[in-house]
C-alpha positions as CSV (number, residue, x, y, z in Angstrom):
1,M,-3.0,-63.2,18.8
2,V,-4.4,-60.1,20.4
3,T,-8.3,-60.4,20.0
4,I,-11.4,-58.6,21.1
5,T,-11.7,-59.4,24.9
6,R,-14.5,-58.5,27.2
7,N,-12.2,-55.8,28.7
8,H,-11.2,-54.5,25.4
9,F,-14.8,-54.1,24.4
10,L,-15.7,-52.3,27.7
11,K,-12.8,-50.0,27.3
12,T,-13.9,-48.9,23.8
13,M,-17.4,-48.4,25.3
14,T,-16.0,-46.3,28.0
15,A,-13.9,-44.2,25.7
16,G,-17.0,-43.4,23.5
17,A,-16.2,-45.6,20.5
18,T,-19.3,-47.5,21.0
19,F,-21.6,-44.9,22.6
20,S,-20.7,-41.9,20.5
21,A,-23.4,-42.3,17.9
22,L,-26.2,-43.0,20.4
23,P,-29.0,-40.6,21.2
24,G,-28.8,-39.3,24.7
25,I,-25.1,-40.1,25.2
26,L,-23.5,-37.4,23.2
27,K,-21.1,-35.5,25.5
28,A,-18.4,-35.9,23.0
29,Q,-20.3,-34.4,20.1
30,Q,-21.3,-30.9,19.6
31,A,-25.2,-30.5,18.9
32,P,-25.9,-29.2,15.5
33,S,-27.1,-25.6,15.2
34,A,-28.5,-25.3,11.7
35,N,-32.2,-25.5,11.3
36,V,-33.0,-26.3,14.9
37,V,-36.7,-26.4,15.5
38,G,-39.1,-26.6,18.4
39,A,-40.4,-30.0,19.7
40,N,-43.9,-29.4,18.3
41,S,-42.8,-28.2,14.9
42,K,-43.6,-30.1,11.5
43,L,-40.6,-30.5,9.4
44,N,-40.6,-29.8,5.7
45,I,-38.8,-32.7,4.1
46,A,-37.7,-33.1,0.3
47,G,-37.1,-36.3,-1.5
48,I,-34.3,-36.7,-4.1
49,G,-34.6,-39.9,-5.9
50,V,-38.1,-41.1,-5.1
51,G,-38.9,-43.9,-7.5
52,G,-37.3,-46.9,-5.6
53,M,-36.1,-47.1,-2.0
54,G,-36.7,-43.5,-1.7
55,A,-40.5,-44.1,-1.8
56,N,-40.2,-46.1,1.1
57,N,-38.3,-43.7,3.1
58,L,-40.8,-41.1,2.4
59,N,-43.5,-43.2,3.4
60,N,-41.9,-43.8,6.7
61,I,-41.1,-40.1,7.1
62,A,-44.8,-39.2,6.3
63,N,-46.0,-41.6,8.9
64,T,-44.2,-39.6,11.6
65,G,-46.5,-36.5,10.8
66,H,-43.8,-34.5,9.1
67,K,-44.4,-33.0,5.8
68,I,-43.2,-34.2,2.4
69,F,-42.7,-30.8,0.9
70,A,-40.9,-31.2,-2.4
71,L,-39.9,-34.1,-4.6
72,C,-37.1,-34.5,-7.1
73,D,-36.3,-37.2,-9.7
74,I,-34.8,-37.4,-13.1
75,D,-37.5,-39.8,-14.3
76,P,-41.1,-38.8,-14.1
77,R,-42.4,-42.0,-15.1
78,Y,-40.5,-44.1,-12.6
79,S,-41.5,-41.6,-9.9
80,K,-45.0,-41.3,-10.9
81,G,-46.5,-43.2,-8.1
82,T,-44.6,-41.2,-5.4
83,R,-45.9,-37.9,-7.1
84,E,-49.3,-39.0,-7.0
85,K,-49.1,-40.0,-3.3
86,Y,-47.9,-36.6,-2.5
87,P,-49.8,-34.2,-4.9
88,D,-49.1,-31.1,-2.8
89,A,-45.2,-31.5,-3.1
90,K,-43.7,-29.5,-5.9
91,F,-41.8,-31.6,-8.4
92,Y,-38.3,-31.0,-9.7
93,A,-36.0,-32.7,-12.1
94,D,-32.9,-30.9,-10.9
95,Y,-31.9,-30.9,-7.3
96,R,-29.9,-27.7,-7.5
97,E,-33.1,-25.8,-8.8
98,M,-35.1,-27.3,-5.9
99,L,-32.6,-26.2,-3.3
100,A,-32.3,-22.8,-4.8
101,Q,-36.0,-22.3,-5.2
102,E,-37.4,-23.9,-1.8
103,K,-35.8,-22.2,0.9
104,S,-38.1,-23.6,3.6
105,I,-37.0,-27.0,3.1
106,D,-35.6,-28.4,6.5
107,G,-34.1,-31.7,5.4
108,V,-33.7,-33.8,2.3
109,M,-33.8,-37.6,1.8
110,I,-31.4,-38.8,-0.9
111,A,-32.1,-42.1,-2.5
112,T,-30.5,-41.8,-6.0
113,P,-28.1,-44.2,-7.5
114,D,-24.8,-44.5,-5.4
115,H,-22.5,-42.3,-7.7
116,T,-24.7,-39.2,-7.1
117,H,-25.2,-39.5,-3.2
118,A,-22.2,-37.4,-2.2
119,V,-22.5,-34.5,-4.7
120,I,-26.3,-34.0,-3.9
121,A,-25.7,-34.4,-0.1
122,A,-22.8,-32.0,-0.3
123,A,-25.0,-29.4,-1.9
124,A,-27.8,-29.9,0.6
125,M,-25.5,-29.5,3.5
126,K,-23.9,-26.4,2.2
127,A,-27.5,-24.9,1.8
128,G,-28.1,-25.6,5.5
129,K,-30.3,-28.6,5.0
130,H,-30.2,-31.7,7.2
131,A,-29.3,-34.8,5.2
132,F,-30.6,-38.5,5.1
133,V,-28.8,-40.4,2.5
134,Q,-29.5,-44.2,1.6
135,K,-26.6,-46.6,1.9
136,P,-23.9,-46.8,1.0
137,L,-23.2,-43.3,1.8
138,C,-20.7,-42.6,-1.0
139,H,-19.0,-44.0,-4.1
140,D,-15.6,-43.5,-3.2
141,V,-13.4,-42.9,-0.1
142,F,-12.7,-39.3,-0.9
143,E,-16.3,-38.6,-0.8
144,C,-16.9,-40.3,2.6
145,R,-14.0,-38.0,3.9
146,E,-15.7,-35.0,2.3
147,L,-19.2,-35.6,3.6
148,M,-17.9,-36.2,7.0
149,R,-16.0,-32.9,6.9
150,L,-19.1,-31.0,5.5
151,A,-21.5,-32.3,8.0
152,K,-19.3,-31.1,10.8
153,E,-18.6,-27.7,9.2
154,N,-22.3,-27.0,8.5
155,K,-23.5,-28.4,11.7
156,V,-26.3,-30.3,10.2
157,V,-28.1,-33.4,11.5
158,T,-27.2,-36.4,9.2
159,Q,-28.2,-40.2,8.9
160,M,-27.4,-43.0,6.5
161,G,-30.2,-45.4,5.7
162,I,-29.0,-48.5,7.6
163,Q,-32.2,-49.7,9.3
164,G,-30.4,-52.5,11.3
165,H,-28.9,-49.6,13.4
166,T,-32.1,-49.0,15.0
167,Q,-33.2,-52.6,15.4
168,P,-33.0,-54.7,18.6
169,G,-30.4,-57.3,17.3
170,H,-27.7,-54.7,16.8
171,Y,-27.8,-53.8,20.4
172,L,-28.3,-57.2,21.8
173,I,-25.1,-58.5,20.1
174,R,-23.0,-55.6,21.4
175,E,-24.4,-56.1,24.9
176,W,-24.0,-59.9,24.8
177,V,-20.3,-59.5,23.5
178,A,-19.5,-57.0,26.4
179,A,-21.0,-59.6,28.8
180,G,-18.7,-62.3,27.7
181,A,-21.3,-64.4,25.8
182,I,-18.8,-66.0,23.6
183,G,-15.5,-65.3,25.3
184,T,-12.8,-63.6,23.2
185,I,-13.8,-62.8,19.5
186,T,-11.0,-64.4,17.3
187,S,-12.4,-63.8,13.9
188,V,-15.6,-62.7,12.1
189,D,-17.3,-64.2,9.1
190,A,-19.7,-62.2,7.1
191,W,-21.6,-62.8,3.8
192,C,-24.1,-62.0,1.1
193,S,-25.0,-64.9,-1.0
194,L,-26.7,-62.8,-3.5
195,S,-25.1,-61.5,-6.8
196,Y,-26.1,-59.0,-9.5
197,Y,-25.3,-61.5,-12.1
198,P,-26.6,-61.5,-14.8
199,W,-25.4,-57.9,-15.2
200,G,-28.2,-55.6,-16.2
201,R,-30.7,-58.3,-15.1
202,A,-32.8,-59.7,-17.8
203,Y,-32.6,-56.6,-20.0
204,W,-29.3,-57.5,-21.7
205,S,-27.1,-60.5,-22.0
206,P,-23.5,-58.9,-21.9
207,V,-20.2,-59.9,-23.2
208,V,-18.0,-59.9,-20.0
209,G,-16.2,-56.5,-19.8
210,V,-18.1,-54.7,-22.6
211,K,-20.8,-52.0,-22.3
212,P,-23.9,-52.3,-24.3
213,K,-23.2,-50.9,-27.8
214,E,-26.9,-50.9,-29.2
215,K,-28.8,-47.6,-28.7
216,M,-32.2,-47.8,-27.1
217,P,-35.0,-45.1,-27.3
218,L,-34.7,-42.7,-24.4
219,P,-37.9,-42.9,-22.2
220,E,-40.1,-39.8,-22.3
221,G,-39.1,-37.2,-19.7
222,L,-36.0,-39.1,-18.5
223,D,-33.1,-36.6,-18.0
224,W,-30.3,-38.9,-18.9
225,D,-27.6,-36.4,-18.4
226,K,-28.5,-35.9,-14.7
227,F,-28.7,-39.7,-14.3
228,I,-25.1,-40.1,-15.7
229,G,-24.1,-37.2,-13.2
230,P,-20.4,-37.4,-12.4
231,A,-19.8,-40.7,-14.4
232,E,-18.6,-40.9,-17.9
233,M,-21.3,-40.3,-20.5
234,R,-22.7,-43.1,-22.4
235,D,-26.0,-43.7,-24.4
236,Y,-29.1,-44.7,-22.5
237,H,-29.8,-48.4,-22.1
238,R,-32.2,-50.4,-20.0
239,A,-29.2,-52.4,-18.6
240,Y,-28.6,-49.2,-16.5
241,H,-31.9,-47.8,-15.6
242,P,-34.2,-48.1,-13.8
243,G,-32.9,-50.5,-11.0
244,A,-30.0,-52.2,-12.8
245,W,-27.4,-49.7,-12.2
246,R,-26.0,-51.2,-9.0
247,A,-24.2,-54.0,-11.1
248,W,-22.0,-51.4,-12.8
249,W,-18.8,-49.9,-11.2
250,D,-19.6,-46.4,-12.5
251,F,-22.9,-46.2,-10.8
252,G,-23.1,-48.6,-8.0
253,N,-21.1,-50.4,-5.1
254,G,-22.3,-53.8,-5.7
255,M,-23.1,-56.1,-2.9
256,M,-20.3,-55.0,-0.9
257,G,-21.8,-51.5,-0.6
258,D,-25.5,-52.5,-0.9
259,R,-25.5,-55.3,1.8
260,G,-22.0,-54.7,3.4
261,A,-23.2,-51.4,4.8
262,H,-25.8,-53.2,6.7
263,T,-24.2,-56.5,7.6
264,L,-20.8,-55.0,8.7
265,D,-22.5,-52.3,10.9
266,V,-22.4,-54.1,14.1
267,V,-19.1,-55.7,13.3
268,F,-17.6,-52.3,12.8
269,E,-19.0,-51.2,16.1
270,L,-17.5,-54.2,17.8
271,L,-14.1,-53.4,16.4
272,G,-14.2,-49.9,18.0
273,R,-14.9,-48.2,14.7
274,K,-11.3,-48.9,13.5
275,M,-10.2,-49.2,10.0
276,P,-8.4,-52.3,8.5
277,V,-4.6,-52.1,7.8
278,A,-4.7,-54.6,5.0
279,I,-7.4,-56.0,2.7
280,D,-6.9,-59.2,0.5
281,S,-9.4,-60.2,-2.2
282,T,-9.8,-63.2,-4.5
283,S,-12.5,-62.2,-7.2
284,C,-14.2,-64.4,-9.7
285,G,-15.4,-62.8,-13.0
286,N,-13.6,-59.6,-12.8
287,N,-13.9,-57.2,-15.6
288,P,-13.7,-53.3,-16.1
289,D,-17.2,-52.4,-16.1
290,T,-19.2,-54.7,-13.7
291,H,-18.8,-56.1,-10.2
292,P,-17.5,-59.7,-10.2
293,L,-19.5,-62.8,-10.0
294,S,-18.2,-63.5,-6.5
295,A,-15.5,-62.5,-4.2
296,V,-13.9,-63.4,-0.8
297,I,-12.5,-60.5,0.9
298,T,-10.3,-60.5,4.1
299,F,-10.0,-57.4,6.1
300,T,-7.0,-57.5,8.7
301,F,-7.2,-55.1,11.7
302,A,-4.0,-54.3,13.8
303,K,-5.9,-53.4,17.1
304,P,-7.4,-55.8,17.9
305,D,-5.4,-58.2,15.7
306,L,-8.0,-60.2,13.9
307,K,-9.6,-60.9,10.5
308,V,-12.9,-60.2,9.0
309,T,-13.9,-62.2,6.0
310,W,-16.5,-61.1,3.7
311,Y,-18.1,-63.7,1.2
312,E,-19.9,-62.2,-1.7
313,G,-22.0,-64.2,-4.1
314,T,-21.5,-67.3,-1.9
315,R,-21.8,-68.1,1.9
316,A,-19.5,-68.2,4.8
317,P,-18.4,-71.8,5.9
318,R,-21.0,-73.5,8.1
319,P,-20.1,-73.7,11.6
320,V,-19.8,-77.2,13.1
321,E,-21.6,-76.0,16.2
322,L,-24.9,-75.2,14.2
323,P,-27.3,-78.2,14.6
324,D,-27.8,-80.4,11.5
325,D,-31.5,-79.2,11.1
326,Q,-30.7,-75.6,11.2
327,K,-29.6,-73.4,8.3
328,L,-27.5,-70.1,8.2
329,P,-29.6,-67.1,7.2
330,E,-30.3,-67.5,3.5
331,D,-29.3,-64.2,1.9
332,G,-26.5,-63.0,4.3
333,G,-25.4,-62.5,7.9
334,I,-22.6,-62.7,10.3
335,I,-20.7,-65.4,12.4
336,L,-18.8,-63.9,15.4
337,N,-16.3,-66.7,16.2
338,G,-15.3,-66.8,20.0
339,T,-13.2,-68.8,22.3
340,E,-16.3,-69.9,24.1
341,G,-18.9,-70.0,21.4
342,K,-20.2,-68.2,18.4
343,I,-23.0,-65.6,17.6
344,V,-24.9,-66.1,14.4
345,A,-27.3,-63.3,13.0
346,G,-28.9,-62.1,9.9
347,V,-28.2,-59.3,7.4
348,Y,-29.3,-56.5,9.9
349,A,-27.8,-58.2,13.0
350,D,-31.3,-59.6,13.3
351,S,-32.4,-62.8,15.2
352,P,-29.0,-63.3,16.9
353,R,-28.4,-66.7,18.3
354,I,-25.5,-68.2,20.5
355,I,-24.2,-71.6,19.3
356,P,-23.7,-74.2,20.4
357,E,-27.3,-74.5,21.8
358,E,-26.0,-75.3,25.2
359,R,-24.1,-72.1,25.4
360,M,-27.3,-70.1,24.5
361,K,-29.4,-71.9,27.2
362,S,-26.8,-71.3,29.9
363,F,-26.0,-67.7,29.0
364,K,-27.6,-65.2,31.5
365,R,-28.6,-62.1,29.4
366,P,-27.2,-58.9,30.8
367,E,-29.4,-55.8,31.5
368,K,-29.8,-53.4,28.5
369,T,-27.1,-50.8,28.7
370,L,-27.3,-49.3,25.3
371,V,-29.8,-46.7,24.3
372,R,-32.2,-47.9,21.5
373,P,-33.1,-45.2,19.0
374,K,-36.8,-44.7,18.5
375,G,-38.9,-44.4,15.4
376,G,-36.7,-46.4,12.9
377,I,-33.8,-44.9,11.1
378,E,-35.8,-42.2,9.4
379,G,-37.7,-41.3,12.7
380,D,-34.5,-41.1,14.6
381,W,-33.1,-38.6,12.1
382,L,-36.3,-36.5,12.3
383,N,-36.2,-36.7,16.2
384,A,-32.6,-35.6,16.2
385,I,-33.4,-32.6,14.1
386,V,-36.2,-31.6,16.4
387,E,-34.2,-32.3,19.5
388,G,-31.1,-30.6,18.2
389,R,-28.7,-33.6,18.6
390,Q,-26.9,-36.0,16.3
391,A,-28.6,-39.0,14.9
392,C,-27.6,-42.6,15.6
393,A,-25.8,-43.2,12.3
394,G,-24.8,-39.8,11.4
395,F,-22.0,-39.1,8.9
396,D,-19.4,-39.1,11.7
397,Y,-20.0,-42.8,11.9
398,S,-21.7,-43.8,8.7
399,A,-18.9,-42.3,6.5
400,R,-16.3,-44.4,8.3
401,L,-18.5,-47.6,8.0
402,T,-18.9,-46.8,4.3
403,E,-15.2,-46.3,3.8
404,F,-14.6,-49.7,5.5
405,A,-16.9,-51.4,2.9
406,L,-15.5,-49.4,0.1
407,L,-11.9,-50.5,0.8
408,G,-13.3,-54.0,0.1
409,N,-14.5,-53.0,-3.3
410,I,-11.0,-51.6,-4.2
411,A,-9.5,-54.8,-3.2
412,K,-12.1,-56.6,-5.4
413,R,-10.9,-54.5,-8.4
414,A,-7.2,-54.9,-7.7
415,D,-7.8,-58.6,-6.9
416,T,-4.8,-58.7,-4.6
417,R,-3.7,-57.7,-1.1
418,L,-3.6,-54.0,-0.3
419,V,-2.0,-52.3,2.5
420,W,-4.0,-49.3,3.7
421,D,-2.6,-46.0,5.4
422,E,-5.7,-44.5,6.7
423,A,-4.0,-41.2,7.7
424,S,-2.7,-40.5,4.2
425,M,-5.9,-42.1,2.4
426,K,-3.5,-44.3,0.4
427,V,-2.9,-47.8,-0.7
428,T,0.9,-48.0,0.0
429,N,1.9,-51.3,-1.8
430,I,-0.1,-51.3,-5.1
431,D,-0.1,-47.7,-6.5
432,K,-2.7,-48.4,-9.3
433,A,-5.3,-49.2,-6.6
434,N,-5.3,-45.4,-5.7
435,Q,-7.1,-44.5,-8.8
436,W,-10.3,-45.9,-7.1
437,I,-9.8,-43.8,-3.9
438,K,-11.0,-40.8,-5.6
439,C,-12.7,-41.4,-8.9
440,S,-12.7,-39.1,-11.9
441,R,-15.7,-36.9,-12.2
442,R,-17.3,-35.4,-15.4
443,A,-17.1,-31.5,-15.6
444,G,-19.7,-29.7,-13.8
445,W,-20.1,-32.5,-11.1
446,E,-17.0,-31.8,-9.1
447,M,-17.2,-32.3,-5.3
């Protein structure tokens, strides 16, 4: 078996596969030219989708000293706290109206449900605005390819909200592997033990595979048409909004997109940003409307020849090298299995540890060779805009990472082994799976 060796890893670093998204080492990338500002300038940032995670992103942006200039949300009640926090920011319900009216916006932060990420980000970039998009970047593989193309075409600074990409563990693991900490990597286990079951949380006890049939009163001010966006129209129900949309295929990407975008980040870097050639899934509790109860997904890579196994709604097998009095990270994490040891880390590649313990104690930690982004995931994006460079997790990288995760979702739905042809963007052995490569879109919401 050909596996990730220290020499292979160092070669990918030299070739730019590892360094290309890092600030300060960008020779292979063209610096963006749209909306470049001076080092002392204060950026005007607009938030789209500001009632949930977007509120946290805006808080981090505001703490850098840049201005929260405009806000947009389809639900004035859910976003009330954010609007009150930034009273000077003009409020909109329609992002298209905001982009048309507010010409002085420099960048937009997008934290809407997954299924509207791409159409909003595309409109922002076409308007010349820099874009920060919460993970997962897109809802289908076609959208990943399209956003990557548009970012390059419009020369804007982009970033996906994967905070682990700016945290120490991500870079320590890559440096440790390059230094031979665990020898040759032979396989990877990654997991998220959480699940979205019961679907719709406590707001509805569903019959498997059936959408809610009852009608609920539409909350005052909620623009339900814009929440539905490109998805198929249905009546409002509390099982969808606010917050419960992630469980539904039409709106969210489940834990594979929610946590996979975080946990598989460092794994994707270690693999040289390559795509799998096959994906095999066994799912439990499949139905047409919601993500399954649990799934085990195996990604097979050709170069290097190894497997990455994702456990969703359960945990990876406990390594025998882990001391009896220690536990695996509770909610999720990774295990890098090597010929001379293993690395265990959390959801965001945090708190990495070499096992067995004797290996950790004897390992001589290498010098830091990778540049650490500053200011967190939002701060790095803002700094990149000011400095006229690309951000650490720009769409050139994060669109591919998202595609990697979404291939796992397609395998979950097909519940079988898929053969993936990256060049043609097609599943070659199970034709029905290709319906999920580019999902259908409601009229008026085309990409």
